[in-house]
N, C-alpha and C positions, 0 to 999 in steps of 0.2 A: 504493500500500500504506500509506504514511504517513497519507494522508487517511482511508482506511478505519479504521485504528486510532484516529485522532482522533475520528471519528464514533462508534465503539463506546465510547470513553471518555466522550464527552459523553452518550451514551444511558445509560450506567451512572450517571453523575452525576445524571441526571434520573429515576432509578429506573425506567428502561425496560429491564429486564434481558433480557426475551425478544427485543426488537429488537437489543440489543447482541450477544447470542449469535448471532443470525442474521447480523449483519454480520461477526462473527469467523469463523463457519463458512464463509461465502462466501469470505472472504479465504483461509482455510486450504485451500480446495479449488482455488485458482487458482495459476498459475505465479508470481504476485507474492509468495507467502508466504515462500519460502526466505530472501530477504535480510532479512526482518524477523521471522524465526522466533522468536528469543528474546523480542522484545517481544510478539509474538502469544501465545506460551505464557504469559508472565507475566500479561498482561491477562486471558487466559482463566482462569488460576488465580485471580486476584483476583476475577473475576466468579463464581467457583464453578462454572465450566464445565470441570470436571476431566477428563472424557473427551477433550475437544478439546486441552487442555494436554498430556495424556499422549501423544496421537497426534502432535502437532506436535513435541514434544521427542524422541520416539522416532524419527520419520521424517526430521526435518529438521535436528537439532542434533547436533554432535559430543559425545562423552562428556565430562561434567563433573559436579561435585557439584550445580550448579544444575539441569542437565538431568535428573539422576537424581531430584531432588526433584519436579520437574514430572511425571516419569514414574511416580513413586510417591506419589500424593497421599494426604493424610490428612484427608478432609473433616470428620470428626466430632470431631477433637481429643480433649479429655479425656472427652468423652461416651462414647467407645467403650470406655474402660477398665472401667467397671462391667459392661458387657455381656459383655466377654470374661472378666472375673474371675468373674462369676456362672455362666458356663458351664465354668469351669475350663480355659480355653485361653489361649494367648498372644495378646496384642493384635496384635503384628506378623504373626502367622500369619493372623488374621482379615482384616487388610488385604490380605495377599498373596493370600488365597483370593478375596476380592472382585475384586481386580485381574485375576486369571486368569479367573474365572467370567463377569464382566460388563463389565470395563473401567470400572467405576463408573457404568454406565448403569442407573438404577433401573427404567426401563420396558422393558427388553429381554426378548424372548421367543425361546426356541429352537425349532428345528423339531420337537424332541421334546416340546415343551409346558412346559419349565421356565421359570420366571418370575423376574424381578427381579434384584437385586444378587447374591444367593447362588445363583441358578438352581436352585431347588427345584421339583420337580413338585408340583402342588397336592395330590395324594393323600398324598404324603410329608409335606407341611407339616401337613395335617390330623391325621395320626397323631402327628407330633411334638408338636403342640399338646396332644393328649390325654395323651401320655406325660409331657411336661415341664411341663404346666400353663401353657404360654404361650398367651395368647389369640390366636386367628388365624382368619381367614376366607380363602377362596381368593383373593379380590381383594386382600387385604392384602399379598401377596407383592410387589406393585408399590410398596408403601410402605416406605421404608428403615427406619422406626421399628419395623415389624413383622418385616421380612425379616431384618435383622441378628441379632436375638436368636435367631431360629429357626436360621439358619445356624450360629451359634456353638454353640448347644445340640446340634445334630446332629453337629458336628465333635467336641465333647466326649464325646458318647455313643459315637461310633465309636472314639475313642481309648481310652475305658474298656473297650470290648469287645475291641478288636483289639490293645491292649497297647502301642501306640507312635503317635507323631505321623505317621510315614511310612505306617504301615498305615492310619491313619484317613484320610489324604489319598487313598490308593488306594481305600478304601471310598467316599469322597465322589465320586470320579470314576467308578468302575466298578461301584459297588454293594456293600453289606455282604456279600452272599452270596459274591460272587467274591473279595473281599478276605479273608474268613474262610477260604475254601478255600486261597488262596495262603499265608496265614500258617500254616495247619496243615501244608501240604505242605512249606513252605520254612522251618519253625521251626528256629532254631539257626544259621542262616546269617548271616554278616556283612551289615550293612545295605547296603553298596555292591553286594555280590553278589546280595542279595535283590532289589534294585531292578532290576538288569540281567536277572534271571531272570523278571520278570513277563511274562506272555504278551502283554499288550496294549501296543503301542508308544505309543499315546496316553496310557495311564496312566503309563508310564515318563517320558514327556516332561512330563506334568502334575506329577508328583511333584517332579521336578528343578526345574521352573520355580517352583512355589509355595515350595519350601524356599529357593531362591536369592533370591526376592523378599522373603521374610521376613527373610533375612539382610541384605538391602539396607535394609529399613525399620529394623532394629535399628541398623545403622551410621549411617543418617541421623539417628536420634534420639540419637546419641552414647552408646548403651548397649553398643556393641560388637557384632560379628557373632554370629549364633547359632552355637553350637558344634555341629557335626555330626560325630559320630564314626563314620566308615564301617566301623569294625571291630566296633561293638557288635552283639551277637547278637540276632536278632529273636525275640521271644517267640511262643508259640502263642496262638491266640485264646481268649477266655473266653466267658462267657455275656453276652447283651445283645440290643440291638435287631437286628432282621433286615429292616428296610425302608430 
């Protein structure tokens, strides 16, 4: 395991990133990975191989601040701030959404046809581009530079229509039509009760996971955890996008 890590480090030093990543991936898939998991996750993160660092830290390391950082990568640094601000959404929330949707794998494709970091359907991306004025083509969803703004804009539009971050995440997962129906039927209920009354278990789990990860990102950045008031009353939906 030590020799494999040394080879990967030498390959990185020689600007042979693809081969270094292959060496790290092979080590992570072997029984030799556990004793060197911390070094493996650290080297993968330094190489920009964030999906592997996340997986190794999650599966092979005990809880610690260092492991949490590897499990919650921030690949874009200050560059993500303007993207999130332009869409009117929280930067930590965008990172949490990407973590849940794709695990930071830009080339991922779902069985339903969703693509890229933010797992948008091509048709939804095209309509978003038209509404928000964000240039996009279907193939661009595999490009983080195009996918991230579209995902952030979509989340912001959902929040504006549905009235809250929680409802926006429900809409992102289950679709705006379903989330609008739930927010209309359950309007006025406390947030924690509203979440538990959602009919889709997957959406309940999704909501809790993304909000928890957003709180972790805020804590890691020393900005303090996101304040989630479970007693806040959920508003009814307004007018807005329906795709």
